N, C-alpha and C positions, 0 to 999 in steps of 0.2 A: 504494500500500500504506500502511495506517495504521501510524503509529509505535507502538512498544510503550512504554507509560508504566509508571511504578512502580506506579501504582494497578492497572492492568490486569494487570501481572505478579503483584501480590499476590493478586488474585482468582484467576488461573490457578493459582498455587502452592497456594492454599487448597483448590481443587477437586482438583488433581492429587494432593496428599498425603493427602487424606481417605480415599481408597479406597472411597468410597460417595457416593451422591447427597446433596447438601446443600441445605437451604433457603437463600434469600437472607439471612436473619438469621444463620444459622450461618456462611455465607461472610463476612458482614460481621465477625463476631466474630473469625474466624481471620485475615482480611486486615488487620484493625486492628493486629495484632501487628507488621506491617511498615510500614503507613501509617496512623498514628493518626488522621489527618484524614478518613478515609473515612466516608461516611454511606450510608444505605440507598438513597437516590435515585441516588447514584453507582454503587453495586453493580448496581442494575437497568440503568443505562445500559451498563455494561461487560458484563453478562450478555447483553443484546440484541445488542451488537456481536460478542461472542464466538460467539453462536449463528449470526449472519449469516456469520461466517468459518468455520463448522463446526469450531470448536475445542472447543465443549461441546455437550451435548445436554440438552434439557429432559425431565424424567421426570415423568409425570403418574400419580398413584396415586389411586384412587377415594376421595373424601372427605378428601383431604389437599391441602395447598398444593403448588404446583409445586416440584420439586427440580431441581438441576442436577448433571451429572457430566461428567467429561472425555470427549471423543469418542474412540472407539477408532480408532487408525490404525496401520498396520503398522510405521511408522518410529518410533513413540513407545516409549521404554523405560519 
């Protein structure tokens, strides 16, 4: 199991608290409040890992950049 880093937690928190699907740039802006050293390439790396772990979902809308939202699971509050 992969360890939870401050960066990854900041990305998850940004997505969880937004209540809507966010673009990677929006996630970066929100996550930098917790971890100022984050950059867009780090965000993409964490987004890919979180998708692999089924923690987040990619949302594709016609004509728009991909967005990401928290995965729905019964145990999540």
